[in-house]
VODREN-719531 format. One record per residue: residue in one letter; x, y, z of N, C-alpha, C in turn. Coordinates in pm, whole numbers, plus 32768, in hexadecimal, padded with zeros to 4 digits. Layout:
AXYZXYZXYZ...
***
This chain:
M9E4092D1B58E9ED592C0B58B9F1192EDB609Y9EE09358B6459F229394B6B69F06933AB737I9EA192E0B7259E8E9288B7A29F049235B7C1V9F4E9217B75E9FC591C8B76FA02C9216B7BCIA0339297B799A09192EEB7E6A06D92F1B87BL9FEB9305B8979FC39311B9229FE19287B973L9FCE9213B9329FDF9193B977A0729179B97EFA0CB91BDB92FA16191A4B941A18E91D0B9CATA1E09183BA08A213919EBA8CA2A091A4BA90GA2DF91DABA2EA36E91DEBA27A3AF9231BA96CA3699294BACBA39F92F1BB27A33F92FBBBA0SA3749316BC18A320931CBC90A33293ABBCC1YA2C293E6BCF3A2BC9470BD29A3109483BDAATA318940BBDE0A364940DBE71A3F4941BBE58AA4209406BDE0A4BD9414BDC8A4DB94B0BDD0SA55D94BFBDEBA584954DBDF4A574958EBD6FRA550960FBD7EA52C964EBCF8A5959663BC9APA6119686BCC0A67C9687BC5FA6929600BC10KA6849596BC5FA69A951ABC25A62394F2BBC8VA5AA9521BBDCA53C9511BB88A5589554BB08LA58F95CABB0AA5AD9614BA8DA62195D7BA50DA684959DBA8DA6EC9554BA48A6C294D6BA05EA6609494BA49A6239422BA09A5D49437B99AAA58294A7B99DA53794D6B924A58D94F9B8B4QA5FF953BB8C8A65F955EB85EA69994DBB821RA6B29474B878A6EE9404B848A68693AFB7EALA60793BBB80FA5A59372B7C2A57893BDB749MA5989435B73DA5619490B6D2A5799452B64ATA5F19408B62EA61093CEB5ACA5D2933FB5A9EA5E392F4B60BA5C49265B60CA5289253B61ADA4E892A4B669A45A9291B68AA41B930FB6ACPA3F99370B646A3C693F0B66BA34193F2B6AFQA2F2938DB69FA274937FB6FAA28E9365B789AA2FA9323B7A5A3189301B82AA35C938BB863AA3A293D1B815A3D89450B846A36F94B3B867LA30094C2B809A2979514B823A24594F1B8A4SA2359465B8B9A1F39442B927A2419469B9AECA2C0945CB9AAA3129489BA11A2F2951BBA39LA2F9956BB9D2A2ED9601B9E2A2679620BA03NA1F795DCB9E3A17795EFBA12A16795C7BA9BGA1B59566BAC3A1AA9539BB4BA1DF9594BBB7LA2279600BB91A2619665BBEFA1F396C9BC06DA1E296F7BC89A18D9768BC9EA1E897D8BCACIA1E99825BC44A24A9894BC39A229990ABC92SA1B5990ABCCDA197996EBD38A1F59958BDB0EA22198E3BDBAA27E98B9BE2CA30798D2BE0ELA32F98F9BD95A3C19903BD7EA3F39982BDC3EA4849979BDDEA4B899DABE36A4F29A4CBDF5DA51E9A4CBD75A55B9AC1BD3FA5309AD0BCA8SA55D9B43BC74A53A9B6ABBEFA5879B12BB88AA6099AEFBBB1A6559AA5BB54A6209A1BBB38TA5F199DDBB9FA5B7995FBB92A53A9961BB41IA4E299CEBB59A46599E0BB0AA49999EABA7AAA4F69A3CBA5BA51B9A4FB9CFA54699D5B98BRA5909983B9CFA5CB9902B993A55198ABB984WA4EB98A2B9DDA471984CB9CFA4349887B952AA41B9908B946A3CA9936B8D1A408991CB84ELA4939924B84FA4D99902B7D2A4C4986DB7A6LA4DE9816B817A4BC9780B7F6A42D9763B7D7YA3D497ABB81DA33F9786B7FCA32A97A9B764SA34F981DB743A3369848B6B5A37997F0B654EA3F497BFB679A43B975FB624A3F496ECB61EAA3B996B4B686A36D963DB68CA2F4963FB63AMA2AF96BAB63CA23B96D0B5FEA24F96BEB55CVA2BC96FFB534A2E396FAB4A3A3119665B489AA35B9624B4E0A380959BB4B8A30A953CB4A9NA29E9557B502A2349501B4F1A1CE9535B494RA1EA95A3B447A1A095D3B3D2A1109602B407LA11E964BB483A0A3968BB4B6A0B29726B4B1TA0389757B48BA02C97F4B484A0199834B50EAA05B9896B531A03C98E4B5A89FD19946B592P9F67995AB5ED9F0599B0B5DE9F319A46B5E8T9FA19A58B6409FD39AE4B647A06F9AD4B647DA0BD9B4AB652A1419B3BB651A17B9B73B6E0TA1189B5EB742A1369B8EB7D0A1B39B47B7FEIA1B19AC4B7F5A20E9A6CB830A2A69A7DB7EAIA2A69A86B763A3229A93B727A35E9B24B734NA3009B81B75BA32B9C0FB778A3759C12B7FAIA3519BBAB85BA39E9BB7B8D2A4389BA1B8B3AA4539B3DB860A4CF9B1BB836A5139B8FB7ECVA4CB9BC9B790A50B9C38B737A52D9CADB78BDA4D09CD3B7E2A4EB9D46B83DA5609D2CB89FYA5649CBDB8DFA5CB9CA0B937A6599C9EB8F0YA6689C42B892A6E69C3AB84FA7189CAFB807GA6BB9CFEB7D0A6D49D80B78FA7019DE1B7F6GA6C09DDFB865A6ED9E48B8CEA7689E22B90EHA7929DA7B911A8169D76B94DA8859D5BB8ECNA8649D8BB86EA8D79D76B804A9099CF0B7FDLA8AB9C8AB802A8D29BFAB7DFA8B59BE3B751RA9119BEFB6F7A8F49BFAB672A8BF9B72B637DA8F79B13B657A8CF9A8BB613A8459A6FB636EA8259A73B6BCA79C9A57B6EDA7339AC0B6B5FA7629B39B6A8A6FD9B9EB66FA6EB9B83B5DEQA7509B4FB595A7349B36B503A6D99ABFB4F2KA6E79A5DB54DA69D99EAB547A60A9A02B568AA5F69A56B5CDA56A9A79B5F9A52D9AD9B58CSA5779B24B545A53F9B78B4DCA5129B1DB462RA5609AB8B441A5389A5DB3DBA4BF9A10B3FALA4AB99E0B479A43D999BB4A3A3BB99F4B4AEKA3CF9A70B4CBA35E9ACFB4CFA3309AE7B43DAA38A9AEDB3DFA35C9AF6B34FA3049A86B31AIA30E9A19B354A2C399A2B31AA25C9965B375IA2509983B3F7A2079936B45BA178994FB444KA14E99C6B417A0BB99DCB404A08499AEB37BTA0E0998AB31CA0B09960B29CA0D798DCB278YA13E98A1B2C1A170981BB29DA12F97B3B2EBGA1089746B2ABA0CD96CEB2E8A03696D8B2EDN9FFC9674B3429F6F9662B3479F32969BB3C2H9EB096BFB3BA9E6996EBB4329E319681B479D9E4C9678B5029E16960FB5569DDB9649B5D2E9D599624B5E69D199670B6569D53964EB6E0L9D7A95CFB6ED9DB795B6B7759E3295F0B78BA9E8D9603B7199F0B963FB7269EF196DFB744T9E8B970EB6FB9E66979BB70A9E4097B9B7A1A9DE3975AB7D99DBE9777B8669E35976FB8C7L9E8B9704B8AE9F0496FCB9039F5E9781B8F0Y9F6A97B4B8719FBB9827B85B9F7C989FB8A8L9EF998A5B8A89EB59920B8EC9EC2990EB97DQ9EC6988FB9B19ED29876BA3D9F6198A4BA66K9FC59890BA11A04D98B9BA39A04E994EBA35EA00A9997B9E3A00D9A1FB9E29FD19A57BA67K9F689A12BAA09F2F9A37BB179F9C9A22BB8CE9FE099ADBB82A04A9991BBE7A0BA99FABBDFFA0D39A2ABB66A1389A94BB60A1049B15BB95MA08A9B33BB89A0579BADBBC6A0549BA5BC5ELA03B9B27BC8EA0439B1ABD26A0D09B25BD51YA1339AF9BD01A1BB9B09BD1FA1DE9B9EBD28KA1B09BEDBCC9A1CA9C7CBCC0A18D9CBDBD34EA1149C96BD5FA0D89CD6BDCDA1229CB3BE53RA14C9C32BE54A19C9C0ABECFA21B9C56BEDBAA25C9C63BE56A2E49CABBE58A2C89D38BE81AA2639D72BE56A2419DFDBE7AA2259E09BF11RA1E49DB0BF4FA1C99DABBFDBA2529D9EC029EA2A69D34C003A3279D2FC038A37D9DADC029KA3799DE7BFAEA3C69E62BFA6A39D9EDABFFCLA3169EE3C00AA2DC9F3AC05EA3029F19C0F9FA30B9E9EC117A32B9E76C19AA3B69E98C1BCYA4109E74C15EA49F9E93C177A4AE9F32C173IA4719F72C11FA481A010C12CA44DA03FC1A9TA3E1A005C1DEA3ABA036C25CA418A00EC2CAIA44A9FA1C2C2A4AF9F75C320A5269FD2C31FIA5539FEFC2AAA5C1A051C296A5A7A0D2C2CEVA532A0F9C2AAA504A190C2D5A505A193C379IA4CDA11FC3A7A4BAA111C44DA54AA11EC481MA5A8A0C1C43DA630A0BDC46EA678A143C462LA65AA18CC3F1A69FA20DC3E3A664A276C449AA5D9A26BC45DA59EA2BBC4C6A5CEA2A0C54BAA5DFA223C56AA60FA1FCC5F4A6A3A22DC601GA6F4A21EC599A77BA242C598A783A2DCC5B4TA72EA322C56CA72BA3B9C571A706A3DEC601IA6A6A3A0C635A677A3BBC6BDA6E9A39FC720IA725A32AC70BA793A306C768A80AA370C759LA826A397C6DFA88BA3F3C6CAA871A476C706MA7EFA49EC6F2A7C7A523C72BA7C1A526C7C7RA7A2A4B8C7F9A7A3A49FC891A833A4AAC8C3QA893A464C86EA919A45EC89CA952A4EBC890RA92CA534C825A95EA5BCC811A92EA60FC888IA8AEA5FCC8AAA86AA658C91BA8C5A634C9A2RA8DCA5B5C9B5A91EA58BCA2FA9ABA5C8CA30LA9EEA5C1C9B7AA6FA603C9B1AA71A69EC9C6QAA10A6D5C987A9F3A76DC99BA9DDA780CA2ASA981A731CA63A963A747CAF8A9E5A733CB51AAA38A6D5CB33AAB2A6AECB78AB0CA734CB67KAB15A76BCAE6AB61A7D6CACEAB3AA84FCB24NAAA8A85ECB21AA72A8C8CB6BAA95A8C0CBFFDAA83A847CC32AAA0A832CCBBAB30A853CCE1AAB8FA82ACC88AC20A844CC95AC3AA8D8CC89LABF2A921CC33AC01A9B2CC24ABDBA9F6CCA9MAB5EA9C2CCD9AB25A9F9CD4FAB84A9ECCDCEAABBAA96ECDD7AC18A950CE34AC97A9A4CE36EACC7A9B5CDBCAD41AA05CD9EAD24AA9BCDCAAACA9AAC4CDA2AC83AB4FCDBAAC79AB67CE59SAC39AAFDCE98AC32AB03CF2EACADAAFFCF70GAD10AAB3CF36AD98AAABCF79ADDAAB2CCF60LADCEAB73CEE0AE07ABEECEC2ADD4AC54CF22KAD4CAC53CF3AAD10ACAFCF8FAD4AACB0D01CTAD58AC2CD04AAD86AC15D0D1AE18AC49D0DEEAE6BAC2CD06BAEF5AC59D06CAEF1ACFAD067IAE9FAD35D01FAE9DADC9D01AAE7AAE02D0A0EAE16ADBFD0E4ADEFADF5D168AE53ADE2D1BFAAEA9AD73D1BCAF18AD56D217AF7CADBBD1FFRAF9CADD8D182B001AE44D15FAFDBAEC8D185SAF58AEEED177AF20AF6FD1A6AF36AF7AD23ECAF1AAF09D282AF1DAF05D311AFB8AF20D33ADB00DAEDFD2F5B0A5AEE5D30EB0CFAF7AD2F3VB09AAFAED27FB0C3B03FD25FB08FB0A0D2C6SB00CB08ED2E8AFCEB0DED348B01DB0DBD3D1RB035B05ED3FAB089B04AD477B116B091D45FLB150B080D3F5B1D1B0C1D3DDB1CFB15AD3E8QB16AB188D3A6B157B228D3AAB135B256D432NB0E8B208D479B0C3B233D503B145B232D55CTB199B1C3D54FB208B1B0D5A3B27CB226D581LB28CB22BD4F6B2F0B290D4C9B2BDB328D4F2HB23EB336D4F0B1FAB3BBD50EB21EB3DDD5A0SB204B385D5F4B21FB38FD685B2BEB3A3D6A6LB30CB360D649B394B362D664B3D8B3E3D634LB3A9B414D5C9B3DCB48FD587B394B510D5A5DB31AB507D5C7B2C9B57ED5E2B306B5E2D635NB33AB5BCD6A7B377B61CD705B3E7B667D6C6RB439B60FD684B4B5B656D648B493B6B7D5DEFB429B687D580B414B6E7D511B3BEB755D538SB372B746D5ACB32BB7BCD5E3B38BB827D618LB3E6B7F7D658B457B852D68DB4A1B889D611IB4C5B831D5AAB503B87CD535B4AFB8E1D4F3DB42FB8C8D4ECB3D2B929D4B5B3D4B9A2D500AB3C2B98FD58DB3BEBA0ED5E1B43EBA59D5D5LB4B4BA1AD5CEB52ABA68D5C4B52CBAABD53CCB504BA6CD4D5B4FFBAB2D450B4A9BB24D459QB42EBB17D495B3D3BB95D49EB418BBFFD4E8TB459BBE0D54CB49FBC43D5A2B50FBC82D555YB554BC32D506B5C1BC6DD4BDB58EBCD2D453YB524BCABD412B4F0BD0DD3ACB4A2BD87D3E2EB476BD76D44FB42CBDDFD49AB478BE30D4F7SB4F4BE05D512B53EBE41D57FB57DBEC5D547QB57ABF25D5A8B5B1BFABD589B640BFBED5D7GB672BF48D606B6EEBF44D655B75DBF5FD60CTB7CBBF5CD642B850BF78D60DB879BEFED5AFRB8DFBF17D557B911BEADD502B94ABE41D54FTB97DBE4FD5C3B9AEBDECD61CB93CBD90D64CEB8D2BDCED674B853BD84D69FB81CBD27D630RB810BD70D5BCB7E0BD28D54AB83DBCAFD529KB8B2BCC0D536B916BC5DD515B907BBE5D573AB8F0BC07D5FFB8E9BBAAD657B86CBB52D644IB7F7BB93D618B786BB4ED5F8B79ABAEDD586AB7E4BB13D51DB7F9BAB9D4ADB84EBA4BD4CFEB8AFBA5ED52AB901B9EDD563B8ABB989D5AAKB848B9B6D5F2B7F9B96BD63DB79AB90DD5DDVB765B949D577B721B908D515B774B898D4D7KB7FAB8C1D4B4B849B855D481B870B7DDD4E3AB877B807D55FB890B79FD5C9B81EB747D5CFEB7A0B77DD5D0B720B723D5D4B722B6C2D55CIB736B701D4E7B747B6A5D469B7A0B63CD471EB817B65ED4ADB881B5F2D4BCB856B58BD527AB807B5B2D58DB7D6B55CD5E8B776B4FAD5AEVB725B52AD552B6C5B4C7D506B723B46DD4AERB786B498D474B7D7B43AD425B823B3CFD479TB84BB3F5D4F8B89EB399D53EB849B355D5B2DB811B3AFD60CB7D1B371D678B753B31CD654SB6FAB36AD5FDB67CB31CD5E0B692B2B0D56AFB700B2A9D52EB702B250D4B6B6FFB1BCD4E7PB744B18AD553B736B101D57EB6A7B0DFD5A2KB65EB13BD5DBB5D0B128D603B57DB11BD581MB59FB174D528B54DB16BD49CB56CB0ECD45DEB5E9B0BBD45CB60CB04BD41AB5BFAFD1D454RB5BAAFC8D4DEB57AAF5CD527B4DEAF5DD509VB49EAFD2D508B418AFE4D4F5B3ECAFBAD462VB447AFE5D401B423AFABD372B432AF1DD36BNB49DAED6D3A0B49FAE4BD39FB424AE0ED3D6DB3FFAE46D44FB390AE04D4A0B314AE16D445CB2FEAE86D408B276AE97D3C0B27AAE6DD332RB2F7AE53D2F1B2EDAE30D269B33EADA8D24DNB323AD4ED2B4B352ACCAD29DB3F0ACC1D27CNB436AD0AD2CDB4CDAD0DD2C4B507AD2FD243IB4B9AD94D207B4E0ADB6D17CB56FADE8D174LB59EAE32D1E2B633AE5CD1D8B695ADF2D1E2EB67CAD8BD22FB6D3AD1ED241B6D0ACD8D1ADRB664ACCBD163B66AAC8FD0EEB6B0ACE7D086VB6AEAD6BD099B702ADC4D047B793ADA7D052RB7C1AD98D0D7B849AD71D0EFB874ACECD0B7QB813AC90D0C1B82BAC09D086B838AC0DCFEFTB7E6AC5FCFB1B7F0AC60CF1FB860ACB8CEF1LB880AD26CF38B8EDAD6FCF10B959AD7DCF82PB9A7AD0FCF9DB9F3AD19D00DBA64AD7DD010DBA8CADABCF9FBAF8AE14CF8DBAB2AEA4CF81IBA37AEAECFB0B9EFAF34CF9FBA3DAFA2CFF2KBA43B016CFB6BA8CB081D004BA38B0BED069PBA74B0EAD0D9BA27B127D148B9C2B18FD126EB9FBB1E5D0C4B99FB251D0A6B91DB216D04FDB92CB1AFCFFFB8C6B171CFB8B86DB128D019YB8A8B0DDD07FB852B0B5D0DAB802B105D12CQB840B185D14DB7FAB1E5D19DB78CB215D142LB795B225D0C8B733B24ED06BB6B2B1E2D065AB6E7B160D069B686B0FCD067B62EB0F8D0E8VB667B11AD15FB624B125D1DAB5B6B18BD1D9YB5E6B1FFD199B589B274D191B515B24DD134LB539B21CD0C3B4CEB1F1D05FB470B192D09AAB49DB12FD0E4B43FB0CCD11CB3FAB0FFD194SB42CB17AD1C6B3D6B1BDD22DB36CB20ED1F9NB368B21AD175B2F1B255D12BB307B2F7D13FLB384B31BD156B39FB3B1D159B38DB3F1D0D3SB366B473D0CFB35EB4B5D056B3EDB4CBD024TB3F2B4F2CF9CB470B513CF5EB4AFB58FCF9FRB461B5F5CFBFB493B66DCFF8B4D3B654D078TB496B5F6D0CBB4C3B5E2D14FB53EB58BD146IB541B52BD0E1B5C1B4E0D0D9B62EB53ED0A2SB613B59FD04EB674B602D01BB6B5B64DD085LB65EB673D0E4B683B6C8D161B6DDB66FD1BALB6B2B5EBD1CEB709B596D221B78EB570D1E7LB78EB55DD166B80CB52DD128B868B5B1D0F5DB828B61ED0F9B868B698D0D6B88BB69CD03BEB824B673CFF1B837B66FCF62B7B6B6A3CF16SB7BFB6D4CEA0B756B6FFCE52B6EBB69ACE37TB670B6BDCE20B608B655CDFCB62DB60DCD7FDB65EB64CCD15B68EB616CC9FB6F8B5A5CCB7VB753B5C2CD0BB7B2B54FCD28B769B4DDCD68IB70EB4FFCDCFB6C2B48ECE15B67AB43ECDABYB637B478CD4BB5F3B429CCEDB64AB3CECC99KB6BFB404CC6FB71CB3AECC29B74BB33DCC77RB77DB35DCCF2B7ADB2F1CD4BB73CB288CD6DKB6BEB2B7CD79B653B258CD93B644B1F9CD1DSB649B230CC9AB63AB1E5CC24B6B2B17BCC1ERB729B1AACC34B797B145CC2AB795B0D7CC8FLB762B0FACD01B763B09DCD7BB6F2B033CD53KB67BB06BCD1AB611B00ECCFFB63AAFB0CC8FKB679AFD8CC2EB6A7AF93CBC2B70FAF20CBECRB763AF43CC42B7C0AEDDCC75B775AE6BCCC8LB71AAE95CD12B6CFAE32CD60B682ADDACD02LB63EAE0ECCA9B5E6ADC6CC50B63AAD60CBEENB6B4AD8FCBCBB70AAD3ECB74B74BACCBCBC7AB754ACDFCC4EB7A3AC82CC9DB755AC06CCD2TB6C9AC14CCCAB673ABA6CD04B5F5AB97CCC8DB5BAAB2ACCD5B535AB10CCA2B4CAAAF9CD0ECB4FFAAB8CD7EB4A1AA90CDE5B46BAB05CE2CDB4B5AB7ACE3DB47CABE8CE83B45FAC67CE25RB457AC3DCDA2B442ACA2CD3CB3C7ACFFCD5CCB358ACAECD7FB2D3ACF9CD93B2DCAD5DCE00DB31EAD2ACE73B32BAD8ECEEBB383ADF7CEC9FB3F4ADF2CE85B448AE57CE65B411AEBECE0DEB3C5AE7ECDA6B382AEE3CD41B31DAF2FCD7BSB2D2AF01CDE0B267AF41CE25B28FAFB0CE89IB305AF8CCEC4B334AFE3CF35B399B04CCF04FB3EFB022CEACB451B07FCE80B42EB0BBCDFF
***
């Protein structure tokens, strides 16, 4: 009987696979033998996806029942049951379940049909092996892409970190150069001011020593004290313009910038700024301004606060010098 099925040429394998399944479904009622022939003509190991495989399995099982043929196993119908059950396709799942209940007991046993059925099982196993290989291939590709992406990302991070390190080293080098330049300026300032003020302060010191060690009359001691005051006043007046010029020369015109920042600065505050920029000690400034060290500290704090609040561009210089 099944020779008729094999000789029937209602479908061609060269047709597109979805169309073959559509044709088999159309023939299922009119000519179930032709439908089964169509389905046997498909090499299911070449099918592309599990949905098509499940549809073929459902149609194949339906064609077996329609032709009153008994299936030797339930492998093929289980393909449909598992797929439609797993994808919550209720109608197809119920249909597959009904076919499974009768396909092994309903109909006649046919050796050729059994052989073709077992051949389809082998083709299905080949499909599963191919699908597993493809899955492994895609997983391998994904892993390689992830690994390549990770390597690229790590290399990019390394380059960015290297660039940051280079920038940091360049900044540190620039800072070192700036510090060295500032140190050189401060050293030059100190040397210049030392040569400028050394003679006067040496004289003042000698006069003070003479004053305290002198056994002379009150008039003589008073004369020495007046001489000390005169020398201190000379530092305030005669040496002040020179100090101002030296500070501007060694500190990048810092005093001119002070005047630009605080154009209404009082003369006594400007005088304090000159002494501070000259790197004189608080005691020395106290002596030159004839004020206590506490007053000098307070005036210094107020001056620095005014300078920092009045500008941003010279903030670093003002903060470090004053």
